[in-house]
N, C-alpha and C positions, 0 to 999 in steps of 0.2 A: 034242668034235671042233673046235669053233670056237676054243677056247683053244689047242689044239695047232697049228692053222693060224697063229694070231696069233703064237705063240711061235716057230715055225719062220720065219715072215716076219721077225720082229724079229731073230732070230739071223742070218739071211741079210743083213739090212741092216747089222748091226753088223760082220759079217765083211767085207762089201764096203767099208764105210767105212774099216775098219782097213787093208785091203789097198790101197785107193786112196791113203790117207794115206801109207802106207809107200812105195808106188811113187812118189808125188809127191816125197817126201823124197829118194828115190834119184835122181830126175831133176833135182833142184835142187842136186846136188853142186857146191860152189864158190860158191853164190849166197846165202850166209847174209845175212839182212837185206835182201834184194832188194826194192825198191819201184819199180814202174813208174810214171813220171810220166804226166801227161795231155797233154803237148805244150804246156804253159803257156809262153808267150813273154814274156820281159822284155827291154825295150830301155832302156838307161840314157843319159840326157842327158850330154854331155861333162863337165859340172861335177859329175855324180854318179858318175862312173866310178871304180872302185877298181883299183889296180894288181893285175895277175895275179901270183901268186907265181912265183919262179924254178922252172922245170921243166926237168929234165935226166934223161936216161935212155938206155938202149941200145935201138936199133931191132931189129926182127926179123932184119935182115941183119947185126947186130953193130956198126953205126955209133953214135957218140954224137950225140945230138940235144939241143940246148939252146934254150929259148924265147928267151932274150935275143939269140941269134944272128940272130933274125928281126925284131928291132926295126926299125921303118920299113916294115913290111909287115903287112897284116891277117893274123891267124892264126885258123884255125878248129880248135878242140880238141874232139874227140868222144870221150867216155868210153863204152866198150862192153865187152861180154863175149860170147863165142861162144855161151854158154848162155842168152842173153837174147832171147826172142822179139821184143820191139820193136826190138832192135838189128838183128836179121835183116831185119825189115820195112823199117827206115829205110836200110839199107845201099845199095840202088840209088839212093836220093835223094842220099845223101852223095857217092857216086861221080859221079852226074850233075852235082851242083853243083861238085865239084872239077874236072871236065872243062870245064864252062861257064866257070868263073872263071879257069881256067888258072893261069899263073905269077904272076898279080897277087895271089893269096891263097895262103898256106901252110897246107895242111891237115896235121894230125897226129892220129893216133888214140892213145888211151890205153886199152890193153886191161887190164882189171882182173879179178881173182879167177878167172882161168882157171888151174887147177892144172897144166895141161899146155900148153906153148907150141905143141905140134903142133896142138891144136884151134884155137888162135887163128890160126895160120898157114893152116890149112885154110879158115877163115872168110874171110880176106883173099884167098886164091886163088879160092875159090868165087864171091865177089862182084866180083872184079877190082879190088880197092881199089888205086888208083894212088899213094897217098901213104904216107909212113912211119908206122909204129905202134910205140909203146913198150910193153914188156911189164912189167906191174906186178901180179904175182899176189897180193901181200900188201895192196895198196891204199895203200902208204906215199906214193907220189907223189900219189895222189888226195887224201890227207889235207892236203896243202899248200894245197888250195883250200877249206879249211874256211870256211864263211860264204858261199862262192860256188857250191859244188857240195855237195849233201848226199851223203855217202858211200854211202848206200843207194839213191840215185835214179839208176838206170841204165836207159836211156841219158840222158846230159846232154851238151849241146853248148854251148860258149862261143865267142863271137866276140870276139877281142881286137884292139883298134885298133892303129894304127901306133905309138903311144907306149907300148904294153904294158899298157893298161888294158882291163878287161872292158866291152865295149860292149853286149853282149847275151847272153842265156842262154835255152836251150830245155830244160826239164825234161820228158823223155819223148821220144817219137818226133818227129823233125824232118822237114820236107818240103823238097824241092829249092827250091821257090819261096820259102819262108820264109828258108832259108839264104842263097840268092843275094841276096835283098833286104837281109838283115841285114849281110852282108859288104860289099855296095856302100855301105850307109849308114855303116858303120864306117870306110870308106876315105876 
């Protein structure tokens, strides 16, 4: 009898583990290779800053956005996906920082690996994101930042100084306080 109970318990555990794994895989659609960062903040001295690569793309409203058009202004680039729990958690902080810093800093979102732009647009609407966002479902735009952003580290936020160089980076969730301080220091 004891063997039967142990066998049944073992089978139930195996079935539960398999269904949980399958369900988790279904819930991660579009997130291949996703690695959530720990909020590690890196700030680079002016002499150690590397140029940000040229970034251009189409915003959700169909306009063309190009990073070099914003030279002379601090730019905050946030890489996110609607499927990403830390992205959802940090969204109110990004919105708050964008509102506090106003027009002195250009915010841009880079939506990656969302297979359906409708999901990304819903995220922007739900959180009241006031700044433009580029749609990059394949991650090609993200790959231009090789060495500065790990393609699997979502979310990641870069602060780009007025001369177009990366002044700081947060791998993982960013807070409003951290972002406001980094943007002011980069200016």
